[in-house]
Structure formats: structure tokens, C-alpha cells
N, C-alpha and C positions, 0 to 999 in steps of 0.2 A: 589317197586324197582325203583330207579331213572334211567332214560335212560341216558347212558353214550355215546353210539355210536350215534354220531350226523351226520353220513353220510346220505345225503338226496338223495332220488330218483329224477332223473332229471324230470320225468313226473310230479311228485308231486310238485316239485318246480315250474315248469312252470304253473301248475294249480293255485298254490298259488299266483304267480306273476300276472297272468291274473285276479284273483279275486281282488287283491289289486288295480290294475289299473282300474278295473270297479268301485270299490268304490270311487276311486279318481275322476273318471269321474262323478259319481253321485253327488259329492260335487260341481263340476263345474256347472253341469246342475241345481243344486238346487238354485244357485244364479246367473242367467244369467246377470242381470243388473250390477252386480259387477265383475263377472269373464270375460265376453266378452271384456269390455274396458281394463281390465288388460292384457288380452292376445294379443289384436290387436294393442293397442296404441304404444308399443315399436316398432313394425314393421312399423307402419305409421310414427313414429318419425325418424326411420332410413331412410325411403324413402325420407322424406323431408330434412333431413340433409345431406345425403351422395349421393343420386342418382339424385334428381331433380336439384340441383344447377349445376352439370356438364352439364346437358342438356341445361340450360340457357346460360352457357358459350359457349357451342358449337353453339347455335343459334346466339350468338353475333359474334363469329368468322365467321360464314357463312355470316352474314350481312356485316361484315367488308371486307370479301373477295369479295362480290358481288358489293359493292359500292366503288367508287374511294376515297371518303373522307367522314367521318362521323363527325358531329358536336357534341358538348357536350350535346345538347338536345336529340340527338339520343341515347346516352348511358343511359339516365335517366331511361327509362322503364326497361332496363335489370338490372340496379343496384337495382332499387326498387323491382323487382321480385326476384332477388337473395337474397336480405336482408329479404324480407317478408317471403319467403319460409324457409330460414334458421331459422329465429326467430320463425316461426310457429312450426317447428320441435322441437326446444328447449322447447317451451311451452307444446307441446304434451308429451315430456319426463317428464317434471315436473308434469304433471297430471298423467302420467302412474305410477310413483314411489309410491305414496300413494295408488293408486288403487290396485297395486300388493300386497303391504303390508297388506291392509285390507282384500283382498280376501284370502291370505294365513292364516291370523289370524283366520278368520271365519272357514276356512276349517280345520285347525289344532284343533281348539276348538271342533268342531263336531266329529272329528276322535278320540280325547281323550275320549269323552263321549261314543262313539261307542265301543272303546277298553275296557273301564270299564264295559259296559253292557255285552260284550262277556265273560270277565273274571269272573264276578260275577254270570254268569249263569252256570259256570262249577261246577262239584262236587268235593269233597275232593280228590278223587282218581286221578283226573287230576293234582292236585298240588303235589301229592305224586310221580308222574311219570315224573315230569319236574323240572328242577332247578328253584328256585325262582328268582335268578339273571338273568337267561335266559329269564324268562317270563316278568320281568319288562323291560329288554332291548328290547325285541321284541314289547311289548305294546307301549313303548315310541317311539321306532323307527318307528312303523307303522304310527303314526301321524306326527312325525317330518319329515319323508321322503316326505310327501306331499309338503313341501316347496321346496325340491330339484327337484321334478318332475315338479312342477309349474314353477320354475325358468328356467328349461330346455325348457319348452314350450314357455315361454315369451321371453327369451334371445337368444335361439339357433334355435329352430324349426321354429316358425312363422317368426322371422326376417330374415330367409333365404328363406322360401317358398314364402312369399309375394314379396320381391324384385326380386326373380327369375321369377315370373310371370310378373312383371313390365318390367324387362330387356328383357324377351322373346318378349313382345309386341313391345318394341323399336327396337330390332334387326330384328324383322320380317319386319319392314318398310324398312330396308336396304337390307336384304337378308334372305330368309327362310333357306338357307343352314347354316347360323350361328346358328340358333336355333337348327337345327338337330345336329350340331357338339356339341353344349352345352349339349343337352340331352344325346348324346352318351358318352361324357366324364363323366357325372354324373352317368350313368349306370355302366360304368367300375369302377368308384370309389366305388360305393356301392357293386359291386361284390368282390372287394378286401377287403373292410372293414368288411363285415358281418362275414366272418370266424374268424376274429380277435375279434369281439365282442362276439361271442359264446365262444371262448377260454377264454376271460376275464371273462365271466359269470361263467365258471367253477372254475376259480381261486378265484373269489369273493365268490362263494358258499363254497369252502374249508375254506376261511378266516372266514366267518360268523359262520361256524360250530365250528371251534376252539375257536372263541370269545365267543360263547354261553356256551361251556364247561368251559372256564375260568371264565365267569361271575357267574356261579353257583357252581363252585368247592368248595368254602369255606362254602357253606350253604347246607349241605347234609341232615340234619334232616328234616323230613316232616313237623312237627309242626313249627320248626324254619323257614322253607321256607315260609309257609303261613303267618306267623307273619311278616317277612321281606317284603313280597309282599304287604301286606296291609299298612305297614308303608311307603314304597316307594311311594305308590299310594295315600297317604293322601291328597296332594294338588289337585289331580284330583278328588278325592271323594268330596272335598268341592265344586268344580265347578259342579260336578254331582248333589249334593244336591241342590245347588242354582238354577241350571237349572230346577229342578223338582218343585221348588217353595214350595208350601204347603205340598208336599209329602216328605219333608226332613226326617221326622220321619220314614216313610215307607222304605226309602232307606238306611239310616245311621244306624238305630238301629240293623237290622240283621247283618250288617257288623261288628258293635261293638261287638255283641254277638259272632260272629265267631272268631274275634280276641281274645277275652277273653278266649274262649274255647281252641283255639290253644295255647295260652300262658300257660293255666293251664295244658294242656297235656304235653307241653315241660318241665314245672317245675316238674311234676310227674315223668317223665322219668329220669330226672337228679337226683331226690331224690332216685329213685329206684336203679339207678346205684351206687350212693354213699353207700347205705345200703349193696349192694352186695360186694362192695369193702371193706367195714368195716368188714364183716364177713369172709373175706379171699378168696372170689371168685372174679375173674376179672370182671370188669364192662363191660356191652355191649357197 
């Protein structure tokens, strides 16, 4: 019997989300030489482009206010520092972009193989009780969402945390009260945003449940489900076989036999239905 009711338990969903995030973290820890530059270089680039140049301008204004008259030679160090810092930030960003792309590609590739390992380890009853379209959607989304999570870390989380620490140090030199006010405003903002995030997660859960039902609604027959699943995962199975190297026959031949058996079972059911319809009884 195919599961139609896709309403998820909140605790189960939270556990699944935690497991996925842990596996994403494993992918990051597995390649530190590639992941760490991809994570921190955008934040460093933002610091050099947006935060350090205003400090140089402020230092110039302070020097201009303290002295009665500044010559052109006095402006040269400030101009060179401003130009050098800004150009360094742009160079860091140019290095960060390919590093991010490479880290995401490696992580998605490993997660695709991991998803195929999990699916191929399931028995036939698992495919009978789940929509084939829903399974392929989840398996592909499991790997593809790594790009979204990694982008959030690279472009939103760390580029905000690292400048926040930098700004706190600069403000502390002027007045510790400014730092306390900044931290208090952020605390209030988080207190207001967290309930909205939880509400949005419930809405996303409902949307994903409806999407899973829609993805598998047209493929209800169990044999047809397994056949569609294997056909949709054919590109991933090629990568899976190439990754195993010499063990290609060990990984692909059992999959081929399962696909043929599922196809033969589906053909037999269709023929049996046609015979029943021919003899005057309604087909199943």
C-alpha cells in the first residue's frame, strides 16, 4: 500500500533535519583545505572592501582636522592604503568564487553517491510503500540542497559574524556602551525573528508534503515505481560505478537485474489485466 498521507511529525522532521545538517557538516570537515577558504574568504573580502576603507578615510579626516595644512605628500600614504586594501578585497573575492564552486561540486558529488547507497540498500517493500517520484525528488534534493546551505554560510552567516566581531573591536575603542547597545539590538532582533522562522518551517513542511504527493501521484504501480526510480537515477549510477572503479560489475549488474525483474513484473500485470478484461471481467 502506497503511503498517501504525507503529514509529518514535527519531532521526526526535526530529527531528519538535524541528521541532514550533520551529514553536510561531515562533507565540510572531510575537505578542510577546500572548504575553509571557501567559507572565510567572502567574509575577509567584505572586510577589506566595505569596512577597512572607511577607517582609512576616518584616519585621514582626523589627520586633516589635527593639522592646519596637509601637503600632497601627506595624502599619498592614505591613498595607497585605501587603494591597496580595496584591491586586496577584490582579489580575495576572485579567489573565493572558484573555491566555493569547487567545494560545492565535491560535496554534491559525494552526497549523490551517498543517496544512491542508501536507496540501493532498501528492500522492495520500501519502494512499494513510497512514491517513486517522491523518492527521486528527495534523493536529488538531499544532495542539491547542500549548495543552498553552503551558500548561506558563505554569503550570509560568516560575512555577518566576522564583520560584527571586527566592528565590535573598533567600537570598543570609542565606547564599550556602543558594543552593549549593538549586542542588545541583535538580541531583540533574534527574539522577534525566531518565531517567524518556526512558523515558516511549518508552512514549508506542508508545501513539501503536498509536493511529494504530486510528484508520485502519476506513478502508483509498485513495479512501475521501481522502474521509474532506476531510470531517473541512471546518471547518478554511472557516477556511482565510475567512483567504484573496478567494482563496476559488482554495483551495476545487480541494479540491472532488479530493473529487468521490475519491468517483467509490470508487463505480466498488464497482460493479466488485459486477459481479465477480454473474458468479460473488469481489469484490476
